[in-house]
C-alpha positions as CSV (number, residue, x, y, z in Angstrom):
1,X,-2.9,32.7,-37.1
2,X,0.2,34.1,-35.5
3,X,3.2,31.9,-35.9
4,X,3.9,29.9,-32.8
5,X,7.6,30.5,-33.3
6,X,7.0,34.3,-33.0
7,X,5.3,34.1,-29.6
8,X,7.3,34.6,-26.4
9,X,8.6,31.3,-25.0
10,X,9.1,30.3,-21.4
11,X,12.8,30.4,-20.6
12,X,14.4,27.1,-19.9
13,X,17.0,26.9,-17.2
14,X,19.2,24.1,-15.8
15,X,17.0,24.0,-12.7
16,X,13.8,23.6,-14.7
17,X,15.1,20.7,-16.9
18,X,17.5,18.7,-14.7
19,X,16.4,15.8,-12.4
20,X,15.9,16.8,-8.8
21,X,18.9,14.5,-7.9
22,X,21.0,15.4,-10.9
23,X,24.2,15.5,-8.8
24,X,23.8,11.7,-8.3
25,X,22.7,10.9,-11.8
26,X,24.7,9.7,-14.9
27,X,23.1,11.9,-17.6
28,X,23.8,11.6,-21.3
29,X,23.0,14.5,-23.7
30,X,23.5,15.1,-27.4
31,X,24.6,18.6,-28.5
32,X,24.6,20.1,-32.0
33,X,27.9,21.8,-32.4
34,X,28.0,24.4,-35.3
35,X,31.8,24.3,-35.4
36,X,31.7,20.7,-36.7
37,X,28.2,21.1,-38.0
38,X,27.2,17.9,-36.4
39,X,26.1,16.1,-33.1
40,X,28.3,15.5,-30.1
41,X,27.7,12.8,-27.4
42,X,28.0,14.5,-24.1
43,X,27.8,14.1,-20.3
44,X,25.9,16.5,-18.1
45,X,28.0,17.4,-15.1
46,X,26.4,20.0,-12.8
47,X,25.4,22.9,-15.0
48,X,28.0,22.1,-17.7
49,X,27.8,19.7,-20.6
50,X,31.1,17.9,-21.6
51,X,31.8,16.6,-25.1
52,X,32.6,12.8,-25.0
53,X,32.4,12.2,-28.8
54,X,36.1,11.2,-29.0
55,X,35.3,8.3,-26.6
56,X,31.9,7.5,-27.9
57,X,31.0,8.9,-31.3
58,X,27.4,7.7,-31.0
59,X,25.0,7.3,-28.1
60,X,24.1,3.9,-29.5
61,X,27.7,2.8,-29.1
62,X,28.0,4.3,-25.6
63,X,25.0,2.1,-24.6
64,X,27.0,-1.0,-25.6
65,X,29.8,-0.3,-23.1
66,X,29.7,-2.0,-19.7
67,X,31.3,1.1,-18.2
68,X,28.9,3.6,-19.7
69,X,27.9,5.2,-16.4
70,X,31.5,5.5,-15.3
71,X,32.5,7.1,-18.6
72,X,29.7,9.6,-18.3
73,X,30.6,10.5,-14.7
74,X,34.4,10.5,-14.9
75,X,36.0,10.4,-18.3
76,X,38.0,13.4,-19.6
77,X,36.3,15.2,-22.4
78,X,36.7,17.9,-25.0
79,X,34.7,21.0,-25.4
80,X,32.5,22.2,-22.5
81,X,29.2,24.0,-23.0
82,X,27.3,25.9,-20.2
83,X,23.9,24.1,-20.0
84,X,22.0,27.4,-19.7
85,X,23.4,28.6,-23.1
86,X,22.3,25.4,-24.8
87,X,18.8,25.8,-23.3
88,X,18.6,29.4,-24.5
89,X,19.2,28.5,-28.2
90,X,16.2,29.4,-30.4
91,X,14.6,26.4,-32.1
92,X,15.6,25.5,-35.6
93,X,18.9,27.3,-35.6
94,X,22.0,25.4,-36.8
95,X,24.4,28.2,-36.2
96,X,24.3,28.0,-32.4
97,X,24.9,25.0,-30.0
98,X,21.7,23.4,-28.8
99,X,20.4,20.2,-27.3
100,X,19.2,17.4,-29.5
101,X,17.2,14.4,-28.7
102,X,19.6,12.2,-26.6
103,X,19.4,9.2,-29.0
104,X,20.8,8.6,-32.4
105,X,21.1,5.2,-34.2
106,X,18.6,3.5,-32.0
107,X,15.3,2.5,-33.6
108,X,12.4,4.5,-32.1
109,X,9.7,2.0,-31.0
110,X,6.5,2.5,-29.0
111,X,4.1,0.3,-27.1
112,X,0.5,1.4,-27.2
113,X,-2.6,0.8,-25.1
114,X,-0.7,-0.2,-22.0
115,X,-3.0,1.4,-19.4
116,X,-6.6,0.5,-18.9
117,X,-7.8,4.1,-18.5
118,X,-6.3,5.3,-21.8
119,X,-7.3,2.0,-23.4
120,X,-11.0,3.0,-23.1
121,X,-10.2,6.4,-24.8
122,X,-8.8,4.4,-27.8
123,X,-12.1,2.5,-27.9
124,X,-13.9,5.8,-27.8
125,X,-11.8,7.2,-30.7
126,X,-12.6,4.1,-32.7
127,X,-16.4,4.2,-31.9
128,X,-16.6,7.9,-32.9
129,X,-14.7,7.4,-36.1
130,X,-12.4,10.2,-35.0
131,X,-15.2,12.7,-34.6
132,X,-14.7,14.7,-31.3
133,X,-18.3,15.9,-31.3
134,X,-19.4,12.3,-30.6
135,X,-16.9,11.6,-27.8
136,X,-19.0,12.5,-24.8
137,X,-22.0,10.3,-25.9
138,X,-19.8,7.3,-26.7
139,X,-17.7,7.8,-23.5
140,X,-20.9,7.5,-21.4
141,X,-22.0,4.4,-23.2
142,X,-18.6,2.7,-22.9
143,X,-18.3,3.6,-19.3
144,X,-21.8,2.3,-18.5
145,X,-21.0,-1.1,-20.0
146,X,-17.4,-1.6,-19.1
147,X,-17.3,0.3,-15.8
148,X,-14.5,-1.1,-13.7
149,X,-14.4,-4.5,-15.5
150,X,-10.9,-3.9,-16.7
151,X,-9.4,-2.7,-13.4
152,X,-6.5,-4.8,-12.3
153,X,-6.8,-7.3,-15.1
154,X,-3.5,-8.9,-16.2
155,X,-3.3,-9.1,-20.0
156,X,-3.6,-12.6,-21.4
157,X,-5.0,-14.0,-18.1
158,X,-8.2,-16.1,-17.6
159,X,-9.8,-12.9,-16.1
160,X,-9.0,-11.0,-19.3
161,X,-10.6,-13.8,-21.4
162,X,-13.8,-13.5,-19.3
163,X,-13.8,-9.7,-19.7
164,X,-13.5,-10.2,-23.5
165,X,-16.5,-12.5,-23.5
166,X,-18.5,-9.8,-21.6
167,X,-17.6,-7.1,-24.0
168,X,-18.2,-9.3,-27.1
169,X,-21.7,-10.0,-25.7
170,X,-22.3,-6.2,-25.4
171,X,-21.0,-5.6,-28.9
172,X,-18.1,-3.5,-27.6
173,X,-15.1,-5.6,-28.4
174,X,-12.4,-3.6,-30.2
175,X,-8.9,-4.1,-31.7
176,X,-7.7,-1.8,-28.9
177,X,-9.1,-4.1,-26.3
178,X,-7.3,-7.0,-28.0
179,X,-3.9,-5.4,-27.5
180,X,-4.8,-3.9,-24.2
181,X,-5.8,-7.1,-22.4
182,X,-5.0,-9.8,-24.9
183,X,-1.8,-11.9,-24.8
184,X,0.2,-9.7,-27.3
185,X,0.9,-5.9,-26.8
186,X,0.9,-3.4,-29.5
187,X,4.5,-2.4,-30.4
188,X,5.1,-0.2,-33.5
189,X,7.9,1.9,-35.0
190,X,7.1,5.4,-33.8
191,X,9.5,7.4,-36.0
192,X,12.6,7.0,-38.2
193,X,16.1,6.8,-36.8
194,X,17.5,10.4,-36.0
195,X,14.1,12.1,-36.5
196,X,13.2,12.8,-32.9
197,X,13.5,16.4,-31.5
198,X,14.9,17.3,-28.1
199,X,13.9,19.6,-25.3
200,X,13.4,23.3,-26.3
201,X,12.5,22.3,-29.9
202,X,9.1,22.7,-31.6
203,X,7.0,19.6,-31.7
204,X,4.7,19.1,-34.7
205,X,1.0,18.3,-35.0
206,X,-0.2,17.6,-38.5
207,X,-2.3,20.6,-39.7
208,X,-5.1,18.3,-41.0
209,X,-5.8,17.1,-37.4
210,X,-8.5,18.8,-35.3
211,X,-8.5,16.3,-32.3
212,X,-5.1,15.6,-30.8
213,X,-3.1,15.5,-27.6
214,X,0.3,15.0,-26.1
215,X,1.3,11.5,-24.7
216,X,3.7,11.9,-21.8
217,X,5.7,8.7,-21.5
218,X,8.7,7.0,-20.0
219,X,11.1,5.9,-22.7
220,X,13.4,2.9,-22.1
221,X,16.9,2.9,-23.7
222,X,17.8,-0.6,-24.7
223,X,21.1,-2.0,-26.1
224,X,21.6,-4.5,-28.9
225,X,21.4,-7.4,-26.5
226,X,18.0,-6.3,-25.2
227,X,19.3,-4.9,-21.9
228,X,17.6,-1.8,-20.5
229,X,20.5,0.7,-19.9
230,X,18.6,3.8,-18.9
231,X,15.5,5.9,-19.3
232,X,14.3,9.2,-20.5
233,X,11.0,11.0,-21.2
234,X,9.1,11.2,-24.5
235,X,6.1,12.8,-26.1
236,X,4.4,10.4,-28.5
237,X,2.0,13.0,-30.1
238,X,-1.4,11.4,-30.7
239,X,-3.7,12.5,-33.6
240,X,-7.0,11.1,-32.2
241,X,-9.2,12.0,-35.2
242,X,-6.9,10.4,-37.8
243,X,-6.2,7.1,-35.9
244,X,-9.9,7.1,-34.9
245,X,-11.0,6.9,-38.5
246,X,-8.9,3.7,-39.0
247,X,-6.1,2.0,-37.1
248,X,-4.5,1.5,-40.5
249,X,-3.8,5.2,-40.4
250,X,-1.5,4.8,-37.5
251,X,1.6,5.8,-39.5
252,X,-0.1,9.0,-40.7
253,X,-1.3,9.8,-37.1
254,X,2.1,9.1,-35.5
255,X,4.9,9.7,-37.9
256,X,5.1,13.3,-39.1
257,X,7.8,16.0,-39.0
258,X,8.8,16.8,-35.4
259,X,6.0,14.5,-34.0
260,X,8.3,12.7,-31.7
261,X,10.2,14.4,-28.8
262,X,12.7,12.6,-26.5
263,X,14.7,14.1,-23.6
264,X,16.0,16.0,-22.0
265,X,18.7,13.5,-21.2
266,X,19.2,9.7,-20.8
267,X,19.6,8.7,-17.2
268,X,21.8,5.7,-17.1
269,X,21.1,2.8,-14.8
270,X,23.4,2.6,-11.8
271,X,23.4,1.8,-8.1
272,X,20.9,4.6,-7.4
273,X,18.6,4.3,-10.4
274,X,17.3,1.1,-12.1
275,X,14.2,-0.7,-13.3
276,X,12.4,-0.5,-10.0
277,X,12.8,3.3,-10.1
278,X,11.3,3.3,-13.6
279,X,8.4,1.1,-12.5
280,X,7.6,3.7,-9.8
281,X,7.9,6.8,-11.9
282,X,5.2,9.5,-11.8
283,X,5.1,11.6,-14.9
284,X,3.5,15.1,-14.9
285,X,2.1,17.1,-17.8
286,X,1.5,20.8,-18.0
287,X,0.2,22.6,-21.0
288,X,0.2,26.4,-21.2
289,X,-1.8,27.7,-24.1
290,X,-1.0,31.0,-25.8
291,X,-4.5,32.3,-24.6
292,X,-3.7,31.6,-20.9
293,X,-5.3,28.1,-21.0
294,X,-3.6,25.7,-18.5
295,X,-4.0,21.9,-18.3
296,X,-2.5,19.6,-15.7
297,X,-2.3,15.8,-16.0
298,X,-0.3,13.0,-14.6
299,X,0.6,9.4,-15.4
300,X,2.0,6.7,-13.0
301,X,3.9,3.7,-14.2
302,X,2.6,1.9,-11.2
303,X,-0.7,1.6,-13.0
304,X,0.7,0.0,-16.2
305,X,-1.0,-3.2,-17.3
306,X,2.2,-4.9,-18.5
307,X,5.6,-4.9,-16.9
308,X,8.1,-2.8,-18.8
309,X,10.3,-5.9,-19.3
310,X,7.4,-7.7,-20.9
311,X,7.2,-4.8,-23.4
312,X,11.0,-5.1,-24.1
313,X,10.6,-8.9,-24.6
314,X,7.8,-8.3,-27.1
315,X,10.1,-5.9,-29.0
316,X,13.5,-7.7,-28.9
317,X,14.3,-11.4,-29.0
318,X,14.7,-14.4,-31.3
319,X,11.9,-12.9,-33.4
320,X,13.6,-9.4,-33.9
321,X,17.0,-7.9,-33.3
322,X,18.3,-4.3,-33.2
323,X,22.0,-4.1,-33.9
324,X,22.2,-0.5,-32.8
325,X,19.7,-0.9,-29.9
326,X,16.3,0.8,-29.6
327,X,14.3,3.1,-27.4
328,X,10.8,2.1,-26.4
329,X,8.0,4.4,-25.4
330,X,6.1,2.6,-22.7
331,X,2.6,4.1,-23.2
332,X,0.6,6.6,-21.2
333,X,-2.2,6.8,-18.7
334,X,-3.0,10.3,-19.8
335,X,-5.9,10.9,-22.2
336,X,-7.4,14.4,-21.6
337,X,-11.2,14.5,-21.8
338,X,-12.0,18.0,-20.4
339,X,-13.4,20.4,-22.9
340,X,-11.1,23.1,-24.1
341,X,-13.5,25.0,-26.5
342,X,-16.5,23.2,-27.9
343,X,-18.7,21.5,-25.2
344,X,-18.4,17.7,-25.5
345,X,-15.4,17.8,-27.8
346,X,-12.8,17.4,-25.1
347,X,-9.2,18.6,-25.4
348,X,-7.2,19.3,-28.5
349,X,-4.0,21.3,-29.1
350,X,-3.7,24.9,-30.2
351,X,-0.6,26.1,-32.0
352,X,1.7,27.8,-29.5
353,X,0.9,25.4,-26.7
354,X,3.9,24.9,-24.4
355,X,4.0,21.3,-23.3
356,X,6.1,20.3,-20.3
357,X,6.5,16.6,-19.5
358,X,8.4,16.1,-16.3
359,X,9.4,13.5,-13.6
360,X,11.7,14.2,-10.6
361,X,14.1,11.4,-11.5
362,X,14.3,12.3,-15.2
363,X,13.9,16.1,-15.5
364,X,11.7,17.9,-17.9
365,X,11.0,17.7,-21.7
366,X,9.6,21.0,-22.9
367,X,8.3,21.7,-26.4
368,X,6.1,24.2,-28.3
369,X,3.4,22.9,-30.6
370,X,3.5,24.0,-34.3
371,X,2.1,22.5,-37.5
372,X,4.3,19.7,-38.6
373,X,4.5,21.4,-42.0
374,X,6.1,24.5,-40.3
375,X,8.5,22.7,-38.0
376,X,12.2,22.8,-38.9
377,X,12.6,20.2,-41.8
378,X,14.4,17.0,-40.9
379,X,17.5,17.0,-43.0
380,X,20.2,15.2,-40.9
381,X,19.8,11.4,-41.4
382,X,22.0,8.4,-41.1
383,X,24.0,9.1,-44.2
384,X,24.7,12.7,-43.0
385,X,25.8,11.4,-39.6
386,X,28.2,8.9,-41.1
387,X,29.7,11.5,-43.4
388,X,30.0,14.0,-40.6
389,X,31.7,11.5,-38.2
390,X,34.1,10.5,-41.0
391,X,35.1,14.1,-41.7
392,X,35.8,14.5,-38.0
393,X,38.0,11.3,-38.0
394,X,35.6,9.5,-35.6
395,X,34.9,6.5,-37.8
């Protein structure tokens, strides 16, 4: 198969990745600077990106500041990069400045099964044992029994308990239904600290997987006190066949090289953008295959089963603290079921797919699918970051 990295890529421009109202937004970026061979915390101002690392050596630290939005908008900075040049950088190159995922020391968490429609797809994965050839038959059976029984149900409510009794009676209860409509959400660690890739980078799908899809999601950025300070976009790549074999394979399905993308920027909360704006986000997905295949999808946070603050409370509190903060994927409504090749098998990625996840208030996260084994190796961890900041006199 031709290398995905060798195929022509769609050019990224400031207009294609910035929020529609970027002029009113406080946007945080991270930039790899080859001069210091390390990351810089930066502010996006117009079509330029301004280095703020002398004021805030880490994004995690910036999120702890009460004046974070003012710093991003107004503070004097160091080096300035044209945004278009950062977006033109080839993936995997350390000798040219390029955008990184806009998070660093925060733990990368994810909430799963937070939408009723995608919840049923998780049940289908489980019932098929991860076999895409069985998906159409099982989908029809689940739809016949469940129908609209889960529409509008508040997790943990008496109505949810009655739905559980109905599904138990039909032999269709599932561990996914438990976290979807039960009292406790699924919250797991998606990826190691510093392992996420940013916009323009390759995103990895394990080569052993034959049934998989992107998961376009809103990602909350939370400080050490549990306060949501901003939001961005993420792709929580889903290997349906592997997790479908057993939920105990979640780590193998979710945590692989380049399997987590976050970006393009963090939009900080301010007077014009806050939690209510996040609750109303529409997230669009477009996949352009190397063979001309195109898939459109969308997800609306208005249809989420649990409020985003409930997900934060399930992650952070007296039961668990995060001294450097965390980011939280909030789940997706999107679960593609249309056939791509084999009738009845539904959608799966092809290497070379260009995945664009976008929302008018957050911009666009764009990545190209490659085998995880062929993505750029992850070599810059917490130790490397500390050594790099120390050499630069920033610790």
